[in-house]
C-alpha positions in Angstrom: 6.8 -3.6 8.2 8.7 -4.0 4.9 11.5 -1.6 4.5 10.8 -1.3 0.9 7.7 0.7 1.7 9.9 3.6 2.8 11.4 5.2 -0.3 15.0 6.8 0.2 13.7 10.2 -1.0 11.7 12.6 1.1 8.0 11.4 1.2 6.7 14.4 3.3 7.7 17.9 2.9 6.6 21.4 2.3 7.3 23.1 -0.9 7.3 26.9 -1.4 6.0 28.4 -4.7 7.0 32.0 -5.3 4.5 34.4 -7.0 3.9 34.1 -10.8 6.3 31.0 -11.2 5.5 28.1 -13.3 6.8 24.7 -11.9 6.6 21.1 -13.6 6.9 17.6 -12.0 6.4 14.0 -12.6 6.2 11.6 -9.5 6.2 7.8 -9.6 4.0 7.5 -6.5 0.4 8.5 -5.6 0.7 12.0 -4.5 -1.5 13.9 -1.9 -1.2 17.5 -1.9 -2.7 20.0 0.8 -2.5 23.6 0.1 -1.2 25.2 3.4 -1.3 28.8 2.2 -1.8 31.0 -0.9 -3.6 30.1 -4.1 -2.7 29.2 -7.6 -3.5 26.6 -10.4 -2.5 23.0 -10.9 -2.6 21.5 -14.4 -3.1 17.7 -14.7 -3.4 15.9 -18.2 -4.5 19.2 -19.7 -6.9 20.1 -17.1 -6.7 23.1 -14.8 -7.7 22.9 -11.1 -7.9 25.9 -8.7 -5.8 25.7 -5.6 -6.5 27.7 -2.4 -5.7 27.3 1.1 -7.2 24.1 2.9 -8.0 22.2 -0.4 -6.5 18.7 -0.6 -5.9 16.6 -3.8 -4.8 13.1 -4.6 -3.0 12.3 -7.8 -2.5 8.9 -9.7 1.0 7.8 -10.2 3.2 8.9 -13.0 1.2 12.1 -13.6 2.7 15.2 -15.2 1.8 18.1 -13.0 2.3 21.8 -13.4 1.8 24.6 -11.0 1.2 28.2 -11.5 0.9 30.5 -8.5 -1.1 33.9 -8.0 0.7 34.4 -4.8 3.1 32.9 -2.5 1.9 29.4 -2.0 3.1 26.8 0.3 1.9 23.0 -0.5 2.5 20.0 1.8 3.6 16.9 -0.3 2.9 13.4 0.7 4.3 10.7 -1.5 2.0 7.4 -1.3 4.1 4.5 -2.7 2.7 1.6 -4.4 3.6 -0.7 -1.6 1.9 1.4 0.9 -1.5 1.3 -1.0 -1.0 -2.4 -1.5 -0.7 -2.7 2.2 -3.8 -0.7 2.8 -5.9 -2.8 0.3 -4.7 -6.0 2.0 -6.0 -5.1 5.3 -9.1 -2.9 4.5 -12.4 -3.8 3.0 -14.2 -2.0 0.6 -16.6 0.6 2.7 -20.1 0.9 2.2 -21.0 3.9 -0.1 -24.1 5.6 -1.2 -24.9 6.1 -4.7 -23.3 9.6 -5.0 -20.1 8.2 -3.4 -20.0 5.4 -6.0 -20.0 7.9 -9.0 -16.3 8.3 -8.1 -16.0 5.5 -10.4 -17.0 7.6 -13.4 -14.8 10.7 -12.3 -11.5 11.6 -13.8 -9.3 9.0 -12.6 -6.1 11.0 -12.7 -6.9 13.4 -9.8 -9.5 13.6 -7.1 -10.4 16.3 -4.5 -10.6 15.8 -0.8 -12.7 18.2 1.1 -11.2 20.0 4.0 -12.0 18.6 7.4 -10.8 18.5 11.0 -9.3 15.1 10.6 -7.4 16.3 7.7 -6.1 19.4 9.5 -4.9 17.1 12.3 -3.4 14.7 9.8 -1.5 17.9 8.3 -0.5 19.3 11.7 1.2 16.1 12.6 3.0 15.7 9.3 4.1 19.5 9.7 5.5 18.7 13.2 7.2 15.6 11.8 8.8 17.5 8.8 10.0 20.2 11.2 11.6 17.8 13.4 13.1 15.3 10.6 11.3 12.3 11.6 11.8 10.9 8.2 14.8 9.1 9.6 12.5 7.2 11.7 10.8 4.5 9.6 8.1 3.1 11.8 6.7 6.6 12.4 7.0 7.6 8.8 5.1 4.2 7.9 2.4 5.3 10.4 1.9 8.6 9.0 1.8 7.3 5.4 -1.0 4.7 6.7 -2.7 7.4 8.6 -2.9 9.5 5.5 -4.5 6.8 3.4 -7.1 6.1 6.3 -8.0 9.6 6.5 -8.6 10.0 2.9 -10.3 7.1 2.4 -12.7 7.9 5.3 -13.5 11.4 4.1 -14.0 10.1 0.5 -14.8 6.5 0.8 -14.9 6.1 -3.2 -11.1 6.5 -2.8 -11.0 2.8 -1.6 -12.1 1.6 -5.2 -10.0 4.5 -6.9 -6.9 2.9 -5.4 -7.9 -0.5 -6.4 -8.5 0.8 -10.1 -5.2 2.6 -10.1 -3.5 -0.9 -9.2 -5.5 -2.6 -11.9 -4.3 0.0 -14.5 -0.7 -0.6 -13.3 -0.6 -4.1 -12.3 1.8 -5.1 -9.7 4.3 -7.8 -10.5 2.7 -10.9 -9.3 5.7 -12.8 -8.4 7.2 -10.1 -6.4 3.8 -9.6 -4.8 3.3 -13.1 -3.7 7.0 -13.3 -2.3 5.9 -10.6 0.0 2.5 -11.7 1.0 2.6 -15.3 1.1 2.6 -15.5 4.8 -0.6 -13.5 5.1 -3.6 -15.6 5.6 -6.1 -13.4 3.5 -9.1 -14.3 1.4 -8.5 -14.9 -2.4 -10.6 -11.7 -3.1 -8.5 -9.5 -1.1 -5.2 -10.8 -2.5 -6.4 -10.3 -6.1 -7.6 -6.6 -5.4 -4.5 -5.6 -3.6 -2.4 -6.9 -6.6 -4.6 -4.9 -8.9 -6.6 -7.7 -10.7 -10.0 -8.8 -10.7 -10.5 -12.4 -9.2 -10.5 -14.1 -12.6 -7.5 -12.2 -13.8 -5.6 -13.1 -10.6 -6.3 -17.0 -10.9 -5.5 -16.8 -14.7 -2.3 -14.8 -14.1 -1.2 -16.7 -11.1 -1.4 -20.3 -13.0 0.4 -18.8 -15.8 3.3 -17.3 -13.5 3.5 -20.3 -11.0 2.1 -23.2 -13.0 -0.2 -24.1 -10.2 -3.1 -23.1 -8.2 -2.8 -20.4 -5.4 -3.6 -22.9 -2.7 -1.1 -25.5 -3.8 1.8 -22.9 -4.2 1.1 -21.3 -0.8 1.0 -24.6 1.0 4.3 -25.6 -0.6 5.9 -22.1 0.0 5.0 -22.2 3.6 6.2 -25.7 4.3 9.3 -25.2 2.5 10.0 -22.0 4.9 8.9 -24.1 7.9 11.6 -26.8 6.8 14.3 -24.1 6.7 13.1 -22.7 10.1 13.3 -26.2 11.9 16.2 -27.8 10.2 18.6 -24.8 9.8 17.5 -22.3 12.7 16.3 -25.0 14.9 12.9 -23.3 15.8 10.0 -25.0 17.3 6.8 -25.2 15.0 4.8 -23.5 17.9 6.9 -20.4 17.5 6.3 -19.6 13.6 3.0 -21.3 12.7 0.7 -18.4 12.8 3.2 -16.1 11.1 3.6 -18.6 8.3 -0.3 -18.6 7.9 -1.0 -22.2 9.4 -4.1 -22.1 11.4 -3.4 -25.0 13.7 -0.6 -27.5 14.7 -2.6 -30.5 13.4 -3.2 -29.2 10.0 0.6 -28.1 9.7 2.1 -31.5 11.2 -0.1 -33.5 8.7 0.8 -31.3 5.8 4.4 -31.4 6.7 4.6 -35.3 7.1 2.8 -35.6 3.8 5.1 -33.4 1.8 8.4 -34.2 3.7 7.8 -37.8 4.6 9.0 -37.0 8.4 7.1 -35.3 11.4 8.3 -31.7 12.2 9.0 -32.7 15.8 11.3 -35.7 14.6 13.1 -33.4 12.3 13.6 -30.6 15.1 15.1 -33.4 17.3 17.4 -34.5 14.5 18.4 -31.1 13.7 19.4 -30.6 17.6 21.5 -33.6 17.8 23.5 -32.6 14.9 
């Protein structure tokens, strides 16, 4: 788990709105809202959306939001960072959808509804318990709750998978930073492209522009250079890091290492230990 996936600010909390009060916000993250109690109105991009107990909404990043309450209202907020969405897209495949579910592609991309469901209620109960017990300090637990939230939302509304991908496409991730974080992941090109917010052709074009070579060549070079450091400086056996670096077999690694550095990894390790 990468620490940058957990922001320094609260990502899960309850917010209380007093009767008749107007409040305005803007968030850098995706935002999931669940109305715990009360009712009111949420305005996003000039469109009013009714809020009532048990309803859920997922909002795109960088949206201006205003709330107007008709009674005391309590809303659970869950911030979902760009990094968390990227991690989800890297490990999840697009679910099978009906024609009706595919229509989500044509809906307002700024805000999506999520129907109340026992899974959603379970998620909120777990988050409520965590908020009340201040589990924000526990990063692994916080990370799991964020991913659970994404999984529940995309399960209840499969079209959200493509919606998240579209949002990444509209706000493309810095490709250099993205690849530095994920070069060890042994993933299909199509999945890397989607997680970076690009079509396959755009990913290839952008990659060549940024790195001056193809993905396959860059990945091999990056992984081999990392392996060299692990062997020479940290004196770690190749068998201990091969899979973590994305190599599928020792024979493939050994051949590539010898071709690139002119020395067998086993010999380099022996020389490093002697020194």
